[in-house]
Every structure is written in C-alpha cells, then in structure tokens.
Short mmCIF file of the C-alpha atoms (twelve columns), coordinates in Angstrom:
data_MODEL
# 
_entry.id   MODEL 
# 
loop_
_atom_site.group_PDB 
_atom_site.id 
_atom_site.type_symbol 
_atom_site.label_atom_id 
_atom_site.label_alt_id 
_atom_site.label_comp_id 
_atom_site.label_asym_id 
_atom_site.label_seq_id 
_atom_site.Cartn_x 
_atom_site.Cartn_y 
_atom_site.Cartn_z 
_atom_site.pdbx_PDB_model_num 
ATOM 1   C CA . MET A 1   11.159  10.841 18.496 1 
ATOM 2   C CA . ASN A 2   8.588   9.135  20.680 1 
ATOM 3   C CA . LYS A 3   9.951   5.936  22.218 1 
ATOM 4   C CA . ASN A 4   7.187   3.945  20.480 1 
ATOM 5   C CA . ALA A 5   7.923   5.303  16.998 1 
ATOM 6   C CA . ASP A 6   9.923   3.252  14.506 1 
ATOM 7   C CA . ALA A 7   10.566  6.190  12.178 1 
ATOM 8   C CA . ILE A 8   9.660   9.752  11.358 1 
ATOM 9   C CA . ILE A 9   8.573   10.551 7.813  1 
ATOM 10  C CA . GLU A 10  8.166   13.841 5.999  1 
ATOM 11  C CA . VAL A 11  5.208   13.387 3.698  1 
ATOM 12  C CA . ARG A 12  2.978   15.504 1.458  1 
ATOM 13  C CA . PHE A 13  -0.619  14.381 1.005  1 
ATOM 14  C CA . LYS A 14  -1.916  14.649 -2.552 1 
ATOM 15  C CA . THR A 15  -5.024  16.665 -3.354 1 
ATOM 16  C CA . PRO A 16  -7.994  15.095 -5.194 1 
ATOM 17  C CA . SER A 17  -6.865  16.732 -8.440 1 
ATOM 18  C CA . GLU A 18  -3.472  15.017 -8.015 1 
ATOM 19  C CA . GLY A 19  -5.118  11.614 -7.533 1 
ATOM 20  C CA . GLY A 20  -5.089  11.709 -3.745 1 
ATOM 21  C CA . ARG A 21  -7.827  11.287 -1.179 1 
ATOM 22  C CA . LYS A 22  -11.110 13.124 -1.466 1 
ATOM 23  C CA . SER A 23  -11.159 14.294 2.166  1 
ATOM 24  C CA . PRO A 24  -8.737  15.161 4.990  1 
ATOM 25  C CA . ILE A 25  -7.638  12.538 7.513  1 
ATOM 26  C CA . SER A 26  -8.744  12.733 11.125 1 
ATOM 27  C CA . GLY A 27  -9.008  10.384 14.053 1 
ATOM 28  C CA . ASN A 28  -6.604  9.126  16.654 1 
ATOM 29  C CA . VAL A 29  -4.610  6.759  14.395 1 
ATOM 30  C CA . TYR A 30  -4.311  6.426  10.628 1 
ATOM 31  C CA . SER A 31  -3.518  2.955  9.218  1 
ATOM 32  C CA . CYS A 32  -2.133  2.286  5.757  1 
ATOM 33  C CA . PRO A 33  0.690   0.559  3.905  1 
ATOM 34  C CA . LEU A 34  3.919   2.533  3.636  1 
ATOM 35  C CA . LEU A 35  5.734   1.722  0.399  1 
ATOM 36  C CA . ILE A 36  9.498   1.615  -0.030 1 
ATOM 37  C CA . ASP A 37  10.768  0.634  -3.490 1 
ATOM 38  C CA . GLY A 38  7.338   -0.826 -4.270 1 
ATOM 39  C CA . GLU A 39  7.265   -3.061 -1.194 1 
ATOM 40  C CA . GLY A 40  4.470   -2.363 1.314  1 
ATOM 41  C CA . PHE A 41  4.714   -2.439 5.095  1 
ATOM 42  C CA . ASP A 42  1.595   -2.070 7.256  1 
ATOM 43  C CA . CYS A 43  1.953   0.889  9.558  1 
ATOM 44  C CA . ARG A 44  0.100   2.991  12.087 1 
ATOM 45  C CA . ILE A 45  0.484   6.757  12.216 1 
ATOM 46  C CA . PRO A 46  -0.666  8.328  15.496 1 
ATOM 47  C CA . LEU A 47  -2.524  11.579 14.851 1 
ATOM 48  C CA . GLY A 48  -3.851  12.522 18.277 1 
ATOM 49  C CA . ASP A 49  -5.943  15.620 17.684 1 
ATOM 50  C CA . ARG A 50  -4.166  16.522 14.441 1 
ATOM 51  C CA . ARG A 51  -6.191  16.801 11.231 1 
ATOM 52  C CA . ILE A 52  -4.235  16.023 8.061  1 
ATOM 53  C CA . GLU A 53  -5.130  18.463 5.295  1 
ATOM 54  C CA . LEU A 54  -4.598  17.517 1.675  1 
ATOM 55  C CA . GLY A 55  -1.893  19.387 -0.216 1 
ATOM 56  C CA . GLN A 56  0.096   19.915 3.000  1 
ATOM 57  C CA . THR A 57  3.399   18.454 4.199  1 
ATOM 58  C CA . TYR A 58  3.769   16.898 7.655  1 
ATOM 59  C CA . ASP A 59  6.411   15.253 9.813  1 
ATOM 60  C CA . LEU A 60  4.724   12.127 11.189 1 
ATOM 61  C CA . GLU A 61  5.751   9.306  13.483 1 
ATOM 62  C CA . VAL A 62  5.287   5.790  12.124 1 
ATOM 63  C CA . ARG A 63  4.932   2.463  13.911 1 
ATOM 64  C CA . PHE A 64  5.130   -0.730 11.845 1 
ATOM 65  C CA . LEU A 65  3.004   -3.782 12.576 1 
ATOM 66  C CA . PHE A 66  5.909   -6.058 11.636 1 
ATOM 67  C CA . ARG A 67  8.879   -3.946 12.670 1 
ATOM 68  C CA . ASP A 68  11.484  -6.627 11.939 1 
ATOM 69  C CA . LEU A 69  10.401  -6.815 8.286  1 
ATOM 70  C CA . ALA A 70  10.382  -3.045 7.742  1 
ATOM 71  C CA . MET A 71  13.527  -1.952 9.595  1 
ATOM 72  C CA . PRO A 72  16.099  -3.280 7.078  1 
ATOM 73  C CA . HIS A 73  14.488  -1.077 4.403  1 
ATOM 74  C CA . LEU A 74  14.514  2.150  6.412  1 
ATOM 75  C CA . ALA A 75  17.177  4.826  6.089  1 
ATOM 76  C CA . PRO A 76  17.055  8.610  6.371  1 
ATOM 77  C CA . GLY A 77  16.473  10.228 2.980  1 
ATOM 78  C CA . ARG A 78  14.867  7.135  1.476  1 
ATOM 79  C CA . ALA A 79  11.777  7.845  -0.660 1 
ATOM 80  C CA . ILE A 80  8.433   6.525  0.609  1 
ATOM 81  C CA . SER A 81  4.773   6.735  -0.258 1 
ATOM 82  C CA . LEU A 82  1.527   6.032  1.569  1 
ATOM 83  C CA . TRP A 83  -1.019  3.793  -0.135 1 
ATOM 84  C CA . GLU A 84  -4.796  3.666  0.055  1 
ATOM 85  C CA . GLY A 85  -5.735  1.768  -3.100 1 
ATOM 86  C CA . ARG A 86  -3.517  4.314  -4.863 1 
ATOM 87  C CA . GLU A 87  -0.640  6.555  -3.823 1 
ATOM 88  C CA . ILE A 88  -2.118  9.257  -1.584 1 
ATOM 89  C CA . ALA A 89  1.094   10.797 -0.240 1 
ATOM 90  C CA . ASN A 90  4.804   10.753 -0.912 1 
ATOM 91  C CA . GLY A 91  7.906   11.907 0.855  1 
ATOM 92  C CA . LYS A 92  10.974  10.596 2.608  1 
ATOM 93  C CA . ILE A 93  12.207  9.043  5.814  1 
ATOM 94  C CA . LYS A 94  13.635  11.682 8.144  1 
ATOM 95  C CA . ALA A 95  14.780  9.521  11.062 1 
ATOM 96  C CA . VAL A 96  14.858  5.872  12.092 1 
ATOM 97  C CA . ALA A 97  14.655  4.549  15.652 1 
ATOM 98  C CA . PRO A 98  17.593  2.472  16.839 1 
ATOM 99  C CA . VAL A 99  17.160  -1.292 16.574 1 
ATOM 100 C CA . LEU A 100 16.717  -2.814 20.011 1 
ATOM 101 C CA . SER A 101 18.355  -6.105 20.864 1 
# 
C-alpha cells in the first residue's frame, strides 16, 4: 500500500444497463463519496494512467479528505460503494492503513 493511501478497496464498476456510469473513468484522480453503511466520506482515488472500464473489478487505493472521520468505519471485508448521484460501483475494503499518532 502506498504510504499516502488510507485504504485499498476492491470494487466493481456498474455498466450503464446496471444503472452505473455512461462512460469509463480516466484522468489522474477520481473524486467521489465512498459509502459505508449509508454514510458518505469524500475520497480521492489516484488513477495515474489507468482507465477504469465499466463492468470490471479493480483494486484501488483511496485517500479520504477527512481521514479522522472515515477511519473508525473502515475494516477489511466491510462492504462499500462509490456514489456519483447514484451507486456506480460496489465492493469491499481489502486493507486499511495503520492509524498514525
């Protein structure tokens, strides 16, 4: 895990027919709320040169804007979803960075 990442998620992006996005995701960073038990936490997902194709599953690093608020809710295996006006992806937390003092 990158030293700047707060967690790693395994997530599958929904296709348009499943109610997901209409187009793939590209760019250096993707920003969206990550939902855990219906509570949203603003996050940034670094993509680098990676293009996120719909219908595919990815392991992605996540960095939270307000880390202290999100960290108590994170645990490996916990279900998550990504939100963009609707649920566009769902999956689980694979790993959580240690809390720094």
